[in-house]
C-alpha positions as CSV (number, residue, x, y, z in Angstrom):
1,M,3.6,-2.8,-10.0
2,G,1.4,-3.9,-12.9
3,Q,1.3,-2.8,-16.5
4,G,-0.8,-0.1,-18.0
5,T,-1.2,3.6,-17.3
6,P,-0.4,4.7,-13.8
7,L,-3.4,5.8,-11.8
8,T,-4.1,9.5,-11.6
9,E,-5.6,11.4,-8.7
10,S,-9.0,11.2,-10.2
11,D,-8.8,7.4,-10.5
12,Q,-7.9,6.7,-6.9
13,V,-10.5,5.8,-4.3
14,G,-11.0,8.1,-1.4
15,R,-10.4,11.4,-3.2
16,T,-12.7,14.3,-2.6
17,G,-14.4,13.9,-6.0
18,M,-15.7,10.5,-4.9
19,S,-18.5,12.0,-2.8
20,E,-20.7,12.1,-5.9
21,G,-20.2,8.4,-6.6
22,P,-17.8,6.6,-8.9
23,N,-16.5,8.1,-12.1
24,P,-17.7,5.7,-14.8
25,E,-15.1,6.8,-17.3
26,A,-12.2,6.4,-14.9
27,L,-13.6,3.1,-13.5
28,S,-14.0,1.7,-17.0
29,R,-10.5,2.7,-18.0
30,V,-8.9,1.2,-14.9
31,V,-10.8,-2.0,-15.2
32,A,-10.0,-2.3,-19.0
33,E,-6.2,-1.6,-18.4
34,H,-6.0,-4.1,-15.5
35,L,-8.6,-6.7,-16.3
36,G,-6.1,-9.7,-16.3
37,P,-4.7,-9.0,-12.8
38,L,-8.2,-8.3,-11.5
39,L,-9.5,-11.6,-12.8
40,Y,-6.5,-13.4,-11.3
41,A,-7.0,-11.8,-7.9
42,L,-10.7,-12.7,-7.9
43,E,-9.8,-16.4,-8.7
44,V,-7.2,-16.3,-5.9
45,C,-10.0,-15.1,-3.5
46,A,-12.4,-17.8,-4.8
47,T,-9.7,-20.5,-4.3
48,A,-9.1,-19.2,-0.7
49,M,-12.8,-19.3,0.0
50,D,-12.9,-22.9,-1.4
51,N,-10.1,-23.9,0.9
52,A,-11.9,-22.3,3.9
53,Q,-15.1,-24.3,3.0
54,R,-16.9,-21.0,2.2
55,R,-18.6,-22.2,-1.1
56,E,-21.1,-19.3,-1.2
57,D,-18.3,-16.7,-1.1
58,S,-16.3,-18.7,-3.6
59,N,-19.3,-18.7,-6.0
60,Y,-19.7,-14.9,-5.6
61,Y,-16.1,-14.1,-6.5
62,R,-16.2,-16.4,-9.6
63,A,-19.5,-15.0,-10.7
64,L,-18.1,-11.5,-10.4
65,A,-15.0,-12.5,-12.4
66,R,-17.3,-14.0,-15.1
67,L,-19.2,-10.7,-15.3
68,L,-16.0,-8.7,-15.7
69,A,-14.6,-11.1,-18.2
70,D,-17.8,-11.0,-20.3
71,A,-17.9,-7.2,-20.1
72,G,-14.3,-7.0,-21.1
73,G,-14.8,-9.2,-24.1
74,T,-12.5,-12.0,-22.9
75,E,-13.0,-15.0,-25.1
76,K,-14.0,-18.2,-23.5
77,R,-11.5,-21.0,-24.1
78,P,-12.8,-23.9,-26.1
79,E,-13.3,-27.0,-24.0
80,T,-10.8,-29.8,-24.8
81,E,-11.6,-33.4,-24.6
82,G,-9.5,-35.2,-22.0
């Protein structure tokens, strides 16, 4: 599958330890290690929503991707003149 450290039992959703809520450290580590693929998947979802004429859903996925990118420190690309 993708790059990065394999998930451990404590990282996986649906384990008995999840009854207390998400583990912020594990969640942060997983997101940091897999940020690129997560952002790509969110854009794929947003594009699918655009194609299905579901603009509000598309906006949601793109806004979520922006939040993750900003939190992850992904630099914005400079705009080029075309």
